[in-house]
C-alpha positions as CSV (number, residue, x, y, z in Angstrom):
1,M,0.0,0.0,0.0
2,T,2.8,2.4,0.7
3,D,4.1,1.9,-2.8
4,A,0.7,2.9,-4.1
5,Q,0.7,6.0,-1.9
6,D,4.1,7.0,-3.2
7,Q,2.9,6.5,-6.8
8,L,-0.2,8.5,-6.1
9,R,1.8,11.4,-4.8
10,Q,4.0,11.3,-8.0
11,V,0.9,11.1,-10.3
12,R,-0.6,14.1,-8.5
13,A,2.6,16.1,-8.8
14,D,2.7,15.2,-12.5
15,L,-0.9,16.4,-12.9
16,R,-0.1,19.7,-11.1
17,T,2.8,20.3,-13.4
18,L,0.8,19.5,-16.5
19,Y,-2.2,21.7,-15.4
20,R,0.3,24.7,-15.2
21,R,1.3,24.1,-18.8
22,V,-2.1,23.7,-20.5
23,P,-4.6,26.6,-21.0
24,W,-7.1,27.2,-18.3
25,S,-10.0,25.7,-20.2
26,A,-10.1,22.2,-21.7
27,E,-12.4,23.5,-24.5
28,P,-11.9,26.6,-26.6
29,L,-13.6,29.5,-24.8
30,D,-13.7,33.3,-25.4
31,A,-12.2,35.7,-22.9
32,W,-14.5,36.9,-20.2
33,E,-14.7,39.3,-17.2
34,T,-17.2,39.9,-14.5
35,H,-19.4,43.0,-14.6
36,E,-17.9,46.1,-13.0
37,N,-20.6,46.0,-10.2
38,D,-19.9,42.4,-9.2
39,W,-18.6,42.1,-5.6
40,R,-15.5,40.3,-6.8
41,Q,-13.8,41.2,-10.1
42,A,-12.6,38.2,-12.1
43,S,-11.5,37.6,-15.7
44,R,-9.9,35.0,-17.9
45,P,-8.1,35.4,-21.3
46,A,-9.4,33.5,-24.3
47,S,-8.5,29.8,-24.2
48,P,-7.6,27.8,-27.3
49,G,-8.4,24.6,-25.3
50,W,-6.1,21.7,-24.7
51,D,-4.2,20.1,-27.5
52,P,-4.9,16.4,-28.1
53,Q,-1.6,15.4,-26.7
54,G,-2.1,17.3,-23.4
55,A,-5.7,16.1,-23.1
56,A,-4.5,12.5,-23.6
57,E,-1.8,12.8,-21.0
58,I,-4.2,14.4,-18.5
59,A,-6.7,11.6,-19.1
60,R,-4.0,9.0,-18.6
61,L,-2.8,10.5,-15.4
62,R,-6.4,11.0,-14.0
63,K,-7.1,7.3,-14.8
64,R,-4.0,6.2,-13.0
65,E,-4.8,8.5,-10.1
66,F,-8.3,6.9,-9.8
67,E,-6.8,3.4,-9.9
68,L,-4.2,4.1,-7.2
69,A,-6.7,5.9,-4.9
70,T,-9.1,3.0,-5.3
71,A,-6.3,0.5,-4.5
72,I,-5.4,2.5,-1.4
73,V,-8.9,3.0,0.1
74,T,-9.9,-0.6,-0.6
75,H,-6.6,-2.2,0.7
76,S,-7.0,-5.0,3.3
77,Y,-5.1,-2.9,5.8
78,W,-8.2,-0.9,6.5
79,N,-10.1,-4.0,7.6
80,E,-7.9,-4.1,10.8
81,F,-9.9,-1.1,12.2
82,A,-13.3,-1.4,13.9
83,D,-16.3,0.3,12.3
84,A,-17.0,3.7,13.9
């Protein structure tokens, strides 16, 4: 289980790095900003969307993250504890 936890930490670090490289939106979207009277101003530049290579890598890492998280939370180690 500890190997899976280490792998999960690495996959999540890889995802964070990849998310910093790709545009903010997975799909192409126009730039936007909130109305001047909104309580909190926010805006985003136009996004070309993720390229197919980036999208495929993110999908692969997300799938691996799910597999590892499932292996960890369903590991037999947790059966040693009494139900709350």
